[in-house]
A tleap script that builds the chain and sets N, CA, C and O, in Angstrom:
source leaprc.protein.ff14SB
mol = sequence {
  NMET ILE LYS LYS ASN ILE TYR TYR ILE LEU
  PHE LEU ILE ILE ALA PHE ILE MET LEU TYR
  ILE SER ARG ILE GLU TYR GLY SER PHE SER
  LEU ASP LYS SER MET LYS SER CYS ILE ILE
  ALA GLN LYS LYS LEU PHE LYS ASP ARG ASN
  ILE GLU ASP ILE LYS ILE PHE CYS GLU ASN
  GLU ILE ASN LYS ASN LEU ASN CLYS
}
set mol.1.N position { 0.901 -1.156 -0.040 }
set mol.1.CA position { 0.102 -0.018 -0.037 }
set mol.1.C position { 0.801 1.220 -0.009 }
set mol.1.O position { 0.441 2.171 -0.703 }
set mol.2.N position { 1.892 1.266 0.843 }
set mol.2.CA position { 2.682 2.526 0.911 }
set mol.2.C position { 3.615 2.565 -0.378 }
set mol.2.O position { 3.927 3.652 -0.866 }
set mol.3.N position { 4.023 1.450 -0.881 }
set mol.3.CA position { 4.853 1.480 -2.124 }
set mol.3.C position { 3.950 2.091 -3.129 }
set mol.3.O position { 4.370 3.026 -3.811 }
set mol.4.N position { 2.667 1.612 -3.285 }
set mol.4.CA position { 1.747 2.181 -4.394 }
set mol.4.C position { 1.688 3.710 -4.198 }
set mol.4.O position { 1.778 4.452 -5.177 }
set mol.5.N position { 1.544 4.175 -2.992 }
set mol.5.CA position { 1.516 5.851 -2.790 }
set mol.5.C position { 2.750 6.558 -3.189 }
set mol.5.O position { 2.765 7.672 -3.714 }
set mol.6.N position { 3.963 5.716 -2.859 }
set mol.6.CA position { 5.169 6.369 -3.243 }
set mol.6.C position { 5.313 6.599 -4.686 }
set mol.6.O position { 5.721 7.676 -5.119 }
set mol.7.N position { 4.974 5.570 -5.471 }
set mol.7.CA position { 4.995 5.651 -6.891 }
set mol.7.C position { 4.190 6.840 -7.462 }
set mol.7.O position { 4.600 7.653 -8.290 }
set mol.8.N position { 2.945 6.801 -6.862 }
set mol.8.CA position { 2.062 7.876 -7.352 }
set mol.8.C position { 2.561 9.279 -6.910 }
set mol.8.O position { 2.524 10.230 -7.691 }
set mol.9.N position { 3.009 9.383 -5.695 }
set mol.9.CA position { 3.686 10.740 -5.325 }
set mol.9.C position { 4.877 10.999 -6.236 }
set mol.9.O position { 5.063 12.124 -6.701 }
set mol.10.N position { 5.623 10.055 -6.479 }
set mol.10.CA position { 6.853 10.328 -7.328 }
set mol.10.C position { 6.558 10.594 -8.749 }
set mol.10.O position { 7.279 11.338 -9.414 }
set mol.11.N position { 5.424 9.953 -9.274 }
set mol.11.CA position { 5.015 10.377 -10.605 }
set mol.11.C position { 4.480 11.806 -10.648 }
set mol.11.O position { 4.730 12.524 -11.616 }
set mol.12.N position { 3.705 12.258 -9.554 }
set mol.12.CA position { 3.199 13.633 -9.609 }
set mol.12.C position { 4.441 14.625 -9.563 }
set mol.12.O position { 4.552 15.622 -10.277 }
set mol.13.N position { 5.280 14.231 -8.691 }
set mol.13.CA position { 6.505 15.236 -8.616 }
set mol.13.C position { 7.236 15.475 -9.935 }
set mol.13.O position { 7.520 16.597 -10.353 }
set mol.14.N position { 7.539 14.237 -10.606 }
set mol.14.CA position { 8.150 14.299 -11.865 }
set mol.14.C position { 7.392 15.061 -12.941 }
set mol.14.O position { 7.963 15.836 -13.709 }
set mol.15.N position { 5.987 14.796 -12.974 }
set mol.15.CA position { 5.047 15.538 -13.907 }
set mol.15.C position { 5.050 16.955 -13.638 }
set mol.15.O position { 5.075 17.725 -14.599 }
set mol.16.N position { 5.026 17.437 -12.370 }
set mol.16.CA position { 5.103 18.978 -12.201 }
set mol.16.C position { 6.452 19.413 -12.659 }
set mol.16.O position { 6.586 20.479 -13.260 }
set mol.17.N position { 7.414 18.663 -12.408 }
set mol.17.CA position { 8.731 19.168 -12.940 }
set mol.17.C position { 8.874 19.371 -14.369 }
set mol.17.O position { 9.412 20.367 -14.854 }
set mol.18.N position { 8.316 18.279 -15.122 }
set mol.18.CA position { 8.364 18.372 -16.500 }
set mol.18.C position { 7.429 19.603 -17.064 }
set mol.18.O position { 7.792 20.359 -17.965 }
set mol.19.N position { 6.295 19.670 -16.452 }
set mol.19.CA position { 5.572 20.784 -16.786 }
set mol.19.C position { 6.124 22.200 -16.677 }
set mol.19.O position { 5.930 23.066 -17.530 }
set mol.20.N position { 6.856 22.373 -15.512 }
set mol.20.CA position { 7.365 23.649 -15.208 }
set mol.20.C position { 8.628 23.880 -16.337 }
set mol.20.O position { 8.845 24.994 -16.813 }
set mol.21.N position { 9.342 22.806 -16.660 }
set mol.21.CA position { 10.421 22.978 -17.593 }
set mol.21.C position { 9.806 23.418 -19.029 }
set mol.21.O position { 10.257 24.362 -19.678 }
set mol.22.N position { 8.785 22.658 -19.412 }
set mol.22.CA position { 8.225 22.847 -20.707 }
set mol.22.C position { 7.603 24.421 -20.785 }
set mol.22.O position { 7.641 25.085 -21.821 }
set mol.23.N position { 7.094 24.844 -19.670 }
set mol.23.CA position { 6.572 26.214 -19.675 }
set mol.23.C position { 7.623 27.272 -19.831 }
set mol.23.O position { 7.423 28.291 -20.493 }
set mol.24.N position { 8.807 26.999 -19.174 }
set mol.24.CA position { 9.828 27.786 -19.359 }
set mol.24.C position { 10.474 27.718 -20.781 }
set mol.24.O position { 10.839 28.752 -21.340 }
set mol.25.N position { 10.619 26.422 -21.390 }
set mol.25.CA position { 11.229 26.355 -22.590 }
set mol.25.C position { 10.528 26.832 -23.704 }
set mol.25.O position { 11.120 27.409 -24.616 }
set mol.26.N position { 9.073 26.604 -23.712 }
set mol.26.CA position { 8.151 27.093 -24.754 }
set mol.26.C position { 7.424 28.309 -24.450 }
set mol.26.O position { 6.558 28.634 -25.263 }
set mol.27.N position { 7.609 29.035 -23.444 }
set mol.27.CA position { 6.798 30.184 -23.227 }
set mol.27.C position { 7.152 31.300 -24.106 }
set mol.27.O position { 6.222 32.046 -24.413 }
set mol.28.N position { 8.332 31.563 -24.578 }
set mol.28.CA position { 8.559 32.582 -25.429 }
set mol.28.C position { 8.057 32.163 -26.865 }
set mol.28.O position { 7.834 33.043 -27.697 }
set mol.29.N position { 7.886 30.908 -27.147 }
set mol.29.CA position { 7.446 30.487 -28.474 }
set mol.29.C position { 6.000 31.175 -28.856 }
set mol.29.O position { 5.734 31.732 -29.921 }
set mol.30.N position { 5.111 30.995 -27.695 }
set mol.30.CA position { 3.763 31.592 -27.947 }
set mol.30.C position { 3.883 33.025 -28.053 }
set mol.30.O position { 3.045 33.539 -28.793 }
set mol.31.N position { 4.799 33.888 -27.445 }
set mol.31.CA position { 4.896 35.192 -27.426 }
set mol.31.C position { 5.419 35.458 -28.789 }
set mol.31.O position { 5.022 36.461 -29.381 }
set mol.32.N position { 6.268 34.657 -29.339 }
set mol.32.CA position { 6.877 35.061 -30.722 }
set mol.32.C position { 5.642 35.051 -31.717 }
set mol.32.O position { 5.365 36.039 -32.398 }
set mol.33.N position { 4.980 33.972 -31.752 }
set mol.33.CA position { 3.900 33.695 -32.657 }
set mol.33.C position { 2.812 34.866 -32.460 }
set mol.33.O position { 2.247 35.293 -33.466 }
set mol.34.N position { 2.531 35.347 -31.312 }
set mol.34.CA position { 1.629 36.352 -31.185 }
set mol.34.C position { 2.183 37.659 -31.847 }
set mol.34.O position { 1.457 38.377 -32.533 }
set mol.35.N position { 3.368 37.907 -31.634 }
set mol.35.CA position { 4.034 39.100 -32.178 }
set mol.35.C position { 3.922 39.120 -33.759 }
set mol.35.O position { 3.669 40.144 -34.393 }
set mol.36.N position { 4.136 37.880 -34.322 }
set mol.36.CA position { 4.302 37.777 -35.749 }
set mol.36.C position { 2.759 37.898 -36.295 }
set mol.36.O position { 2.508 38.561 -37.301 }
set mol.37.N position { 1.864 37.287 -35.642 }
set mol.37.CA position { 0.593 37.436 -35.989 }
set mol.37.C position { 0.087 38.733 -36.021 }
set mol.37.O position { -0.621 39.056 -36.975 }
set mol.38.N position { 0.340 39.554 -35.107 }
set mol.38.CA position { -0.129 40.811 -34.795 }
set mol.38.C position { 0.446 41.779 -35.944 }
set mol.38.O position { -0.227 42.610 -36.553 }
set mol.39.N position { 1.845 41.511 -36.131 }
set mol.39.CA position { 2.522 42.369 -37.208 }
set mol.39.C position { 1.818 42.223 -38.584 }
set mol.39.O position { 1.470 43.152 -39.312 }
set mol.40.N position { 1.673 40.924 -38.806 }
set mol.40.CA position { 0.948 40.587 -40.234 }
set mol.40.C position { -0.426 41.225 -40.316 }
set mol.40.O position { -0.836 41.825 -41.310 }
set mol.41.N position { -1.103 41.045 -39.192 }
set mol.41.CA position { -2.496 41.721 -39.314 }
set mol.41.C position { -2.504 43.190 -39.352 }
set mol.41.O position { -3.271 43.785 -40.108 }
set mol.42.N position { -1.682 43.808 -38.567 }
set mol.42.CA position { -1.503 45.343 -38.763 }
set mol.42.C position { -1.100 45.829 -40.029 }
set mol.42.O position { -1.540 46.872 -40.512 }
set mol.43.N position { -0.128 44.967 -40.668 }
set mol.43.CA position { 0.391 45.415 -42.047 }
set mol.43.C position { -0.606 45.202 -42.909 }
set mol.43.O position { -0.542 45.929 -43.900 }
set mol.44.N position { -1.649 44.337 -42.872 }
set mol.44.CA position { -2.652 44.189 -43.889 }
set mol.44.C position { -3.632 45.352 -43.603 }
set mol.44.O position { -4.159 45.955 -44.539 }
set mol.45.N position { -3.874 45.663 -42.332 }
set mol.45.CA position { -4.797 46.755 -41.975 }
set mol.45.C position { -4.397 48.114 -42.417 }
set mol.45.O position { -5.172 48.875 -42.997 }
set mol.46.N position { -3.173 48.395 -42.129 }
set mol.46.CA position { -2.565 49.734 -42.366 }
set mol.46.C position { -1.242 49.571 -43.211 }
set mol.46.O position { -0.130 49.387 -42.717 }
set mol.47.N position { -1.535 49.666 -44.598 }
set mol.47.CA position { -0.523 49.406 -45.565 }
set mol.47.C position { 0.526 50.489 -45.517 }
set mol.47.O position { 1.691 50.217 -45.808 }
set mol.48.N position { 0.149 51.750 -45.149 }
set mol.48.CA position { 0.972 52.810 -45.200 }
set mol.48.C position { 1.920 53.028 -43.977 }
set mol.48.O position { 2.827 53.861 -43.964 }
set mol.49.N position { 1.606 52.187 -42.958 }
set mol.49.CA position { 2.480 52.414 -41.645 }
set mol.49.C position { 3.873 51.715 -41.780 }
set mol.49.O position { 4.101 50.751 -42.511 }
set mol.50.N position { 4.643 52.258 -41.081 }
set mol.50.CA position { 6.072 51.777 -40.990 }
set mol.50.C position { 6.035 50.487 -40.222 }
set mol.50.O position { 5.256 50.264 -39.294 }
set mol.51.N position { 7.038 49.566 -40.733 }
set mol.51.CA position { 7.062 48.326 -39.955 }
set mol.51.C position { 7.522 48.436 -38.488 }
set mol.51.O position { 7.084 47.677 -37.623 }
set mol.52.N position { 8.487 49.480 -38.221 }
set mol.52.CA position { 8.869 49.650 -37.060 }
set mol.52.C position { 7.713 50.162 -35.977 }
set mol.52.O position { 7.722 49.860 -34.783 }
set mol.53.N position { 6.893 50.849 -36.514 }
set mol.53.CA position { 5.743 51.485 -35.775 }
set mol.53.C position { 4.716 50.366 -35.227 }
set mol.53.O position { 4.150 50.300 -34.136 }
set mol.54.N position { 4.660 49.483 -36.377 }
set mol.54.CA position { 3.680 48.430 -36.124 }
set mol.54.C position { 4.343 47.382 -35.053 }
set mol.54.O position { 3.605 46.816 -34.246 }
set mol.55.N position { 5.627 47.160 -35.064 }
set mol.55.CA position { 6.375 46.467 -34.027 }
set mol.55.C position { 6.097 46.867 -32.623 }
set mol.55.O position { 5.757 46.120 -31.705 }
set mol.56.N position { 6.307 48.266 -32.583 }
set mol.56.CA position { 6.200 48.895 -31.377 }
set mol.56.C position { 4.703 48.769 -30.757 }
set mol.56.O position { 4.530 48.498 -29.569 }
set mol.57.N position { 3.727 48.971 -31.594 }
set mol.57.CA position { 2.523 48.881 -31.354 }
set mol.57.C position { 2.100 47.590 -30.860 }
set mol.57.O position { 1.410 47.527 -29.843 }
set mol.58.N position { 2.487 46.457 -31.552 }
set mol.58.CA position { 2.268 45.227 -31.204 }
set mol.58.C position { 2.776 44.697 -29.755 }
set mol.58.O position { 2.131 44.000 -28.972 }
set mol.59.N position { 4.105 45.204 -29.594 }
set mol.59.CA position { 4.840 44.957 -28.380 }
set mol.59.C position { 3.996 45.561 -27.233 }
set mol.59.O position { 3.786 44.928 -26.199 }
set mol.60.N position { 3.538 46.760 -27.444 }
set mol.60.CA position { 2.700 47.509 -26.332 }
set mol.60.C position { 1.289 46.745 -26.047 }
set mol.60.O position { 0.808 46.603 -24.923 }
set mol.61.N position { 0.770 46.326 -27.141 }
set mol.61.CA position { -0.576 45.781 -26.953 }
set mol.61.C position { -0.451 44.295 -26.370 }
set mol.61.O position { -1.347 43.875 -25.637 }
set mol.62.N position { 0.524 43.590 -26.653 }
set mol.62.CA position { 0.657 42.276 -26.168 }
set mol.62.C position { 1.128 42.287 -24.729 }
set mol.62.O position { 0.675 41.493 -23.904 }
set mol.63.N position { 2.042 43.195 -24.441 }
set mol.63.CA position { 2.351 43.348 -22.979 }
set mol.63.C position { 1.250 43.967 -22.116 }
set mol.63.O position { 1.200 43.687 -20.918 }
set mol.64.N position { 0.422 44.745 -22.641 }
set mol.64.CA position { -0.717 45.253 -21.931 }
set mol.64.C position { -1.725 43.958 -21.609 }
set mol.64.O position { -2.181 43.764 -20.482 }
set mol.65.N position { -1.958 43.250 -22.558 }
set mol.65.CA position { -2.706 42.062 -22.438 }
set mol.65.C position { -2.177 41.035 -21.519 }
set mol.65.O position { -2.950 40.342 -20.857 }
set mol.66.N position { -0.983 40.914 -21.453 }
set mol.66.CA position { -0.331 39.961 -20.519 }
set mol.66.C position { -0.293 40.348 -19.101 }
set mol.66.O position { -0.276 39.540 -18.172 }
set mol.67.N position { -0.281 41.689 -18.978 }
set mol.67.CA position { -0.289 42.227 -17.597 }
set mol.67.C position { -1.673 42.260 -17.016 }
set mol.67.O position { -1.738 42.673 -15.858 }
set mol.68.N position { -2.794 41.902 -17.603 }
set mol.68.CA position { -4.075 42.033 -17.233 }
set mol.68.C position { -4.277 41.054 -15.904 }
set mol.68.O position { -5.375 40.981 -15.352 }
savepdb mol mol.pdb
quit
């Protein structure tokens, strides 16, 4: 009985560690995809705007939404 619980607890600890590592590893991937999609959408909407202005706008909007 105790052996079964130890395996269960050990599995949970390892699972939490792996989830934490994957969050650290792939967290910026999602941010990069959001930036690229925002830039593409803004460029389609406002063809006359400079790409640097669009990048700054997207960074500000994404950071604002992340801090909610």
